[in-house]
N, C-alpha and C positions, 0 to 999 in steps of 0.2 A: 330611601334617602332621608336621613335625620336632619332636621333644621331647628335652630333656636331663633326665635323671633321675639325681640323686645318691643315693648310698648309703654306709653305713659310718660315720656319725657316732656319737657316744656320749659316755660318761663315761670319763675316764682320769686317772690320778694324775699329778702333776708328775713330769717326767723320763721318762714313758712314751711309747709310740708308738701311732699310729693311722693307718689308711689309709682315705681317702675316694675313692670312684670316681664316675665320671660316664659314663652310657651314652647315646649318641645313637641315637634310633630314628626310624623313618619312612623315606621314600624319599630316600636320600642319594646324590648324585653328586659332591659336593665337600665334603671334610672338612678345613677350613682350620686356622688358628691357634686354639688353645683355651687357656683359662686358668681360674685359680681366684681368686675374690675372697672376702673375708670381711667381716662386719659385726658389731662388738661392740655391746652395748647403749649407746645414747647417742653412738655414733661413726659417722663416715662409712664407707661401703663402701670397702675397700682392696684394690687389685689386688696379689696376692702372688706369683703365678707364671703364666708363659705358656710354651707350647710350640708351635713352628711345625709345619707338616705334615711337615717333614723331620726333626723330632725335636730342634731346638735349643731349649734351655731358657733361661729368664731368671727371675730372683728378685728380690723386694724385699729390701732390706737386713734387714728385721725377721725373715725366715725363711731367709736365705742360710746354707748350711752345716748346716741342720737339716731342711729339707723338700726332697723331690725329686719333680718332676713327670715323668710318663711317659705314653706313649700306645701304643695298639694300633690301627693304622688299620684292619686287617681286621675287628676286633671293634667298631670305633667306640667305644672307651673311652678315657678319660683318668683317670689315677690321680694321687693326691697322697699320697705317703708322708710322715708327719709324725713326726719323732723329737725327743727331748729337749724334749717339750712343756712349756710354761710356763702358769701361770694366765692371763697376758695373751693367750694364744692362744685363749682361750674366745671363741666367736663362731659365727654362722651362716655356713657355708661354701657358696658358690655356684659352680657351674660355668657357664662362659660361653664362647661361641665363634662362629666363622664356619662355618656349615654352608650349603651351597648358596648361597653368596654373601650370606647374611643373618645377622644377629646373633641368637643365642638365648641364653636364660638358663634354668637349672634353677630348681626351687623352694627349694633350699637344704637343708642338713643341719646339725643342731646338734652342735657339738663343745664339750664342757665339760671343762676341765682343773681338777681340784680334788681335795684329799685328804679 
């Protein structure tokens, strides 16, 4: 049974930084494109970053230049480094990806940007 588990969320002041991580566990023979989504209260879930198995990233305009996605295929982890955080970045952040040719989601981790 494959699981994606996020960690690293929390409260940070505007302008600060935070890193969230996603660990894929279980029997894994294929670790494909992975991504991070977020959902703010009253808003639709938004795809903000993806990274291919080869390490090529892509970003939504809302986070480009501030967030950086990375992965460690050996450790089955995907990280999202978030810098210059704004109050509008407050949301539940979800890890999502293609593992063993199926799509999986994590349970989400809360990120709150507030003074």
